N, C-alpha and C positions, 0 to 999 in steps of 0.2 A: 504494500500500500504506500501511497505517496508519503505518509507521515512517518515511515520507518526511520527511527533514530532522530526524529524531529520533535515529537511531542514532549520529550523530557528536556529539551534544550531551552534554557531560561530566556525570557524576553525582557529581563530586568535591564534598565538602562546602564547598569554597572557591569554588564556581562563581559567576560573575556572570551577571546576567540578559542574555540575548541577544535582540536585536531583528532579526527577519528578515521579509521579505515572503512571505506564504504564498499559494499559489493557492487558489481555492475548493475544489478537490479535496483539497488537503493539509489545509485547515481541517476539511473534512467527515470525513476519515479520523482526524484527531486527536480530533475530537469522538466518533467511534466508539470510539476507544481509551479515552477517559474513561468512556464509558458501560459498556464491558466491565469495566474494572478497578475502577470504583466498585462494581459488583456483587460482584466477587471480594473486595475489601477490606472490604466491609460484613460478609460472612460469615466472613472470615479477617482480623481486625484486626491480628494480629501478623505478617502477611505483608509484611515491610518491602520485599522485592524488588518486589512488585506495587505497593506504595505509591510506590516510587522511579519506576517507569514512569509512574504517574499524575501525580506531581509534574512530571516532565519535560514531559508533554503539556500541563499547565496553563501552564507557563512558556512553551512554544512558542506557545500561543494568546494570550499576554499577560495571562492571568488570574492576576496575581501574588498577589492575596489568597488565592485557592483554592490556589495553589502553596505559599504559606506555611503555610496551615492543614494541608495534606497533609504538609509537612515536620514540623509538630508531631506529626502522627499517627505519622510514622516514628520520631521521638524517643521517643514514648510506647511504641511497639512495642519499641524497644530496651530501655527501662526494664523492661517486663514480662518480657522475656527475660533480664534481668540483665546486659545489655551496656551498663554505665554509661558507659564511655569513649566508645562510639559515640554514645550519647544526648547526652553533653556536647558532642561535636563538632557534632552536628546542631543543637542549640540555639544554640551559639555562632555557627554559620553564619547562623541566622535573625536573631540580634542585629545582624549586619552591616547589615541593611536595616531592622530594627525595634529599635533600641537601647533604647528606653524601654518595651518590651512587658512589663508587670508579670507576665503569665502565664509568660513565659520565665524571668524572674528567680526567680519562686516555684518553678518546676519545677527549676531548677538547684540551689536550696537544698535541695529535697526529695531530689534525687539525691545531693547531698553527704552528707545525713543517712543515706540508705540505704547508700551506698557505704562509709561508715565502719563499719557493722555487717557488711559483707562484705569487710573487709580493704582499706582505702583504697589502699595502695601499688600495687595492680594498676592504678589509674587513671593512674599515671605511665608505664606501659609503652605505647609506641606500637604500635598494632596493625599488623601487616604488611598491605600492600595485597593485595587479592584478585587472583589471577592472572586474566588475560583468558581467558574460556572459549573453547575451540576445538572444532570438530566433528572427531572422530577420523576419520582416513582409512580405517581398517579397523574394521569392526564387532567388538565383543567376542565371543569364542567362548563359547557357553553350552552346557552339557549339556542335552540335550533330555529333559525329564521324561517319565515313562511316561504320566501323566495331565496334559495341558496345560490350565491354567485359562485358557480363551479367553473366559470370561464366560458360557458356556452355562447353567450352573447358576443364576447370579444373574438372567440375563435370563428364564429359564423361571419362576423363583419369582415374579418381578415380573409378567410378562405373563400367565402361565397360572394360577398358584396364587393370587396375591394379588388382581390386578385382573380376572382372568378375561376378558381381551381376546382370547385365543387358546385354541384347544383344544390338548391335548397332541399329538394326531395331526398337526395343522398345524405345530406347533412342531418336532416330530421330523422331519417330512418336509422342511422347508425350511431347517433349521439345517445349516450346513456348516462343518467344521473343516478348514482347508487342510493339505496335505502339507508338513511342516516341512523335509524333506530335498530338496525340489524347488528346484534352483538357478534355474529359469526358471518361477516360478509364474505362473499367470494372475491377473488382478486379481480378488480375492475380491468377489463380489457381496454387499453388506451385507444381513444378514438382514432388517432393517427395510425395505429397498428391495424385497426379494423379496415379502414379505407385503403390502406396499403395492401393488405392481404386480399381484398376484394378486387385489386387491380385498378382502383379508381384514381388514387393519388399516391405515388411512391413516398415512403416515409422520409427519405433523404431530402427530397425537394421541400416537403413541408417543414422539416426541422431546420433546414438551411434558411428558409423564409422566416421562421420564428426567431432564429438567432440574429438575423439582420434587423428585425423589428424590435426585439427586446434587448438586444446587445448582450445577451447571456452567452457564455462560452459553451462549447460542446465538449462532452467528456466521453471517450470511447470506453465504456464499461468493460467490454470484453478484453481490454488490454490493461485494466486497472486492478490492482490487488486490493479488493474491497475489505474494509475493516468491519468484519461481521459482528464483532463485539459492540461497536457503535450502532450498527444497523439494528441489532436485536434489543438495544436499550429502549427502542421506541415502541409505542403501543402497536401490537400486532394488527388489531382491527383497523387502526388508522391507515397503516401502510397498505393493507389489502384493499380497503374501501376506495382509496384514491390511486392505487398503484403508483406510489411515490417511494423513493428509496434513499434514506440517509446512508451514505456510503463511506464517509470518513469524517474524522475530527481533526482539525488543525488549529492549534493555539486556542482561541476562543470562538472558533467558527465551526459549524456543522455544515458539511457539504451534502447537498441533496439533489438527486437526479429526478427529473420529471420530463414528461412529454406534453404537459399542459401548464405552462407558466402563468396562464391567466386565472388559474383556480385560486381565487382570493380566500375562499372559505377554508380550503385545505392548508394554505399558507398560514392563515391566521390561527388555525387549530395547532399547527406545528409550532409556531412561535410561542404559544401559550403552554406548550408541553415542555419546553426547554428553557434554560437560562442562557443559552448560547446565541450568538448571532447566526442567522440562517443565510447561506449562500446557495442560490439555485443554479443548477447546471442542466442543460438540455442533453438528452441521451437518446439512443435508438429505442423506440418504444418496445420493441420485442425483447431487447436486453433488459430493460427495467422490469418488464412482466416476468421474465425468466427468473431473475434474482428475487423478486418479491415472492413468487411462488415457492422458491427454494428455501428462503430464509424465514418465511412466515407461514409455513405449512400447518 
C-alpha cells in the first residue's frame, strides 16, 4: 500500500530526516503517492494537509530538495490562510537544514510585517497540538431525508443533458437508489459499471469525463496495495449500500474510491463516521465493486 513505512513517520515541525531502506514496491507506491497528491495540491494550493503527505513521501524517497520546496508551499498555504504562527514554525523548521536560505528569511520578515497588522500578540500563543484522529466505533445517527441526494440529478445533467452520452430512458432504467433502512444491503452495482456492461457507455470514457469535471484524481485499484485494515474499520452496511471503498490512510486523511463523486449523502455519512479528512478518488467501477464484495462479504 502507498503508506508502507509512511504512517509512522512524524509530521512534527521539528522532525529530522530519516534514512531507511525501501523495497522496490515501497518506492513505487511512494512515487504513486507523489503523483496523486501533486495533482491535488496543484488544484488546491492551500490544502496544507495534502501538502504534508506529499512532503513526507518526498522525505521517504530521499528527495530532500523536493521535500523542502513542499515545506515552503505548506508555509505559504498557512500564510494565505492567516495562520502566521504555523507558517513561522514551518519556516523555522526549514532553516534547521537551510540556515542561509534568503527566501526563508525574506518570507519570515514578510510574515512579521503582516502579523503586526493582524495583532502580533497572537503569535506568542502556542497552538495546541491537533488530536490524533480516530475512526469512530459507531457510525453517526443521521435523519434520513425525504429526498436523498445520491448524485442522480448531477450525474443525469452531466451525462444526459450536457454531454448527451446517454438517453434519459437508459439513465432512468439503470439508475438505482438503495434502500436506506436495509441493515443487510446488497452491494450496490455502480451505475457506470451497469451502463458499461450493457455496452451503452464505456466506463473509461465516463470516468475520464468525471475526472475532468470534478478535478478528482484517478486511482488504479488493481495496481494498489489496499490497506484492508483501514477498509474494514468502516461500517460494512455503508460500504455495501453505496459501493464506496476506503482504501488507505495517510497522515490525517482517509483515501476513498468511488465511481459517483456526486453522492452528497454518502459523502456526508462518511464524514460523520470518521474524525479524518476525506479525500475522494475516482476508480474503475468494476474494481470498486470487486473489492467491496470481497472485503465486506
